[in-house]
N, C-alpha and C positions, 0 to 999 in steps of 0.2 A: 670958288664954287658958285655957280650960278644960283640965283634965288628961285628961278623957275627952269627946271629942266625941260629941254626940248620934248616934243611930242614923241620922239623916237626913243627916249630914255625912260627907263622905268626900274622898279626894284630889281628886275631880272638882269639889268645891266649895270647895277650899283656894286661898287667894289666891296661892300659890307654884306653882300648876300651870303647866306648860308644855305647849302642844300641839305635837306633833312627829310629822311624817310618817316619821321613821326609826326610830320606836318601834312595836313590834308591837301595842301597846295604844293608840297614839296620844297617850300621855301621858307626861311625864317630870317628876320632882320638880325644881323650879326654886328651891328654898330657897337653895342656894349662888349661884345666878345673881342673885337679888335682894339678897343680902347681900354680895356680892363687889364688888370695885372696878369702876368702869364700864368701864375698859379691858379687863377680863378677859371682859366680857359680849360683846364683839366678836370675841375671838380663840379662844374655846372653842367646839368642836364640840359639837352637840347630844348626841353619844354620851357626853360627859363626864357628863351628868346622868342619874341612874339612872331606868330604866323604872319606872313605877308602874301600878296598876290602879285603875280608877274606884271600886272598892268599898273600898279600903285606907284607912287612916288612920295617922298616927303622931304622935309627940310634938311635932313641929314644925308640926302643923296650926294654921292660922289661917283663920278664916272669911272668905270673900270679901266685901269691901265692896260694897254696892250703889252704882252711879254716883250715885244720887239722894241717898245719905247722905254723900257726899264734898263738902265745901265748895269753892267756886270759889277757886283759889289766887291769882287776880288780884284778888279783892275785898278782899283784906287790907289 
């Protein structure tokens, strides 16, 4: 992970972004969601995750993987 994302990368292109109707920006940071226990993913409300803007980036940024670049998990 780069320390400084490029100018074309933002929260909107982060692999941890959550789309949320309860956010005034439509986006929430899902870093804790994806790094938390599977059980907690079901019981936490979306309001637990911070609202983010499409133009922001942070130190947790990770570039979203293209579905074409991800290998088939069943082919292993």
